[in-house]
C-alpha positions as CSV (number, residue, x, y, z in Angstrom):
1,M,0.0,0.0,0.0
2,K,2.9,2.4,0.9
3,K,4.5,1.7,-2.5
4,I,1.3,2.7,-4.3
5,I,0.9,5.9,-2.3
6,M,4.6,6.8,-2.9
7,M,4.2,6.1,-6.6
8,A,1.1,8.3,-6.8
9,A,2.8,11.1,-5.0
10,L,5.8,10.8,-7.3
11,V,3.6,11.0,-10.4
12,L,1.7,14.0,-9.0
13,I,5.0,15.8,-8.2
14,I,6.4,15.1,-11.7
15,T,3.3,16.1,-13.6
16,S,2.8,19.3,-11.5
17,C,6.3,20.5,-12.5
18,A,5.6,20.2,-16.2
19,R,6.5,23.3,-18.1
20,K,3.7,22.9,-20.7
21,V,0.0,22.3,-20.4
22,K,-2.5,21.0,-23.0
23,L,-4.8,23.6,-24.5
24,T,-8.3,22.2,-23.7
25,G,-11.7,23.7,-24.3
26,E,-12.0,24.3,-20.5
27,L,-8.6,26.1,-20.4
28,K,-9.6,28.2,-23.4
29,A,-12.9,29.2,-21.8
30,K,-11.0,30.4,-18.7
31,L,-8.5,32.3,-20.8
32,D,-11.4,33.9,-22.7
33,E,-13.1,34.9,-19.4
34,Q,-9.9,36.6,-18.4
35,Q,-9.8,38.3,-21.9
36,V,-6.3,37.0,-22.5
37,N,-4.5,38.1,-25.6
38,Y,-3.5,34.8,-27.2
39,R,-0.7,36.5,-29.1
40,N,1.2,36.8,-25.8
41,I,1.2,33.1,-25.1
42,Q,3.9,30.8,-26.6
43,F,2.3,27.6,-28.0
44,Y,4.0,24.4,-29.0
45,N,2.8,21.4,-31.0
46,H,2.9,18.0,-29.2
47,G,3.7,15.4,-31.8
48,T,5.6,15.3,-35.1
49,F,3.8,15.8,-38.4
50,T,4.6,16.5,-42.0
51,L,3.1,18.6,-44.8
52,R,3.7,17.2,-48.3
53,Q,2.9,18.5,-51.7
54,K,3.6,16.8,-55.0
55,N,4.0,19.1,-58.0
56,S,4.2,17.9,-61.6
57,Y,5.2,20.2,-64.5
58,E,6.6,20.0,-68.0
59,A,10.1,21.2,-68.8
60,M,12.1,21.5,-72.0
61,V,14.8,18.7,-72.1
62,A,17.6,18.3,-74.6
63,N,18.0,14.8,-75.8
64,N,20.4,13.9,-78.7
65,G,20.4,17.5,-79.9
66,K,16.6,17.7,-79.9
67,L,14.4,19.7,-77.5
68,R,11.4,17.9,-76.1
69,M,8.8,18.5,-73.4
70,K,9.2,16.1,-70.5
71,K,7.0,15.7,-67.5
72,R,8.8,16.2,-64.2
73,K,7.7,15.5,-60.6
74,E,8.8,17.4,-57.6
75,S,7.9,16.8,-53.9
76,E,8.0,19.4,-51.2
77,K,8.0,18.3,-47.6
78,M,7.9,20.3,-44.4
79,K,8.5,18.5,-41.1
80,F,7.2,20.0,-37.8
81,K,8.9,18.2,-34.9
82,T,7.4,18.0,-31.4
83,G,7.9,21.2,-29.5
84,T,8.0,23.5,-32.6
85,K,7.1,27.0,-31.4
86,A,3.9,28.6,-32.7
87,A,2.0,31.8,-32.2
88,C,-1.7,32.3,-32.4
89,D,-2.5,34.5,-35.4
90,T,-6.3,34.5,-35.7
91,I,-9.2,33.0,-33.9
92,I,-12.4,32.4,-36.0
93,G,-15.1,30.7,-34.0
94,E,-13.6,27.8,-32.2
95,T,-10.7,27.5,-34.7
96,L,-7.2,28.7,-33.7
97,Y,-5.0,29.5,-36.7
98,M,-1.4,28.9,-35.5
99,R,1.7,30.4,-37.2
100,F,4.8,28.2,-37.1
101,E,6.8,30.3,-39.5
102,K,6.7,33.8,-40.8
103,G,4.9,34.7,-44.0
104,A,1.4,35.4,-45.3
105,G,-0.9,32.4,-45.4
106,K,1.4,30.1,-43.4
107,L,-1.3,29.2,-40.8
108,L,-2.5,25.8,-39.6
109,P,-6.0,25.3,-38.1
110,F,-6.3,23.7,-34.7
111,R,-9.9,22.8,-33.7
112,M,-11.4,21.2,-30.6
113,S,-11.5,17.4,-30.9
114,P,-14.3,15.3,-29.3
115,A,-11.8,14.6,-26.5
116,G,-11.8,18.4,-25.7
117,L,-8.3,19.1,-26.8
118,Y,-7.2,21.5,-29.5
119,Q,-5.8,19.3,-32.4
120,L,-4.6,19.8,-35.9
121,L,-7.5,18.8,-38.0
122,P,-7.6,18.8,-41.9
123,D,-9.5,21.3,-43.9
124,R,-10.5,18.7,-46.4
125,S,-10.5,14.9,-46.5
126,D,-11.1,12.4,-49.3
127,T,-10.1,8.8,-50.2
128,S,-6.6,9.9,-51.1
129,G,-5.9,11.6,-47.8
130,N,-6.3,14.6,-45.5
131,Y,-5.4,18.0,-46.7
132,V,-4.8,21.5,-45.3
133,L,-4.5,24.9,-46.9
134,Y,-1.0,26.3,-46.2
135,N,0.7,29.3,-47.9
136,G,-2.1,29.4,-50.5
137,R,-1.5,25.8,-51.6
138,E,-3.0,22.5,-50.6
139,Y,-0.7,20.1,-48.6
140,K,-1.3,16.5,-47.6
141,L,-1.1,15.9,-43.8
142,I,1.2,13.0,-42.9
143,N,1.2,11.5,-39.4
144,Y,-1.0,14.2,-38.0
145,R,-3.1,12.2,-35.6
146,E,-3.1,13.3,-32.0
147,I,-1.2,16.6,-32.8
148,T,-2.3,18.8,-29.9
149,L,-1.4,22.3,-28.8
150,H,0.4,23.0,-25.6
151,A,1.2,26.3,-23.9
152,K,3.8,27.4,-21.4
153,R,2.4,26.8,-17.9
154,K,4.0,30.0,-16.6
155,K,2.2,32.2,-19.2
156,V,-1.1,30.5,-18.6
157,H,-0.8,31.1,-14.8
158,E,0.1,34.7,-15.4
159,A,-3.0,35.1,-17.6
160,H,-5.2,33.7,-14.8
161,K,-3.9,36.3,-12.2
162,L,-6.2,39.2,-11.7
163,A,-3.3,41.6,-10.8
164,R,-3.0,45.2,-11.6
165,K,-0.9,48.1,-10.3
166,V,-2.7,51.0,-8.7
167,K,-1.0,54.3,-9.1
168,G,-3.2,56.2,-6.7
169,V,-5.2,59.4,-7.0
170,K,-3.5,62.8,-7.0
171,V,-5.4,65.6,-5.3
172,K,-5.1,69.0,-6.8
173,G,-5.1,71.6,-4.2
């Protein structure tokens, strides 16, 4: 029995010292109540995912002194490792558009999942895969399941504090 209590206490101590917390619907509601500016909170992705786009185009190729059009295929991949820093750019309804890199249109949508966590969810899905609009182009999401948003615990606690500095009232006389 003592071992179980000691193990539970150890788990509680370790988890309470975590530097990052999951962004849940409940936490977002509390932050909204406090009228927190989401741009002041540092967010991170929890889990690694990849965006991939395949482009095909035709190019002029010289072959035995003759010019011909040849089809070429090109693949662009962007890998977002666990802990990649993100900033909240826009909030539309319950969707948080997160910016992982600078540039217009480089936003990824995080929506609340049925589990109550803010997760990376596709804009469009079909039989060939799940897709998201990024930088004005459509990218296929690879290994995106369970990609959640986390925030720095310190910033979240600072946002919950109702603290202000009172400068006092000056009497003219």
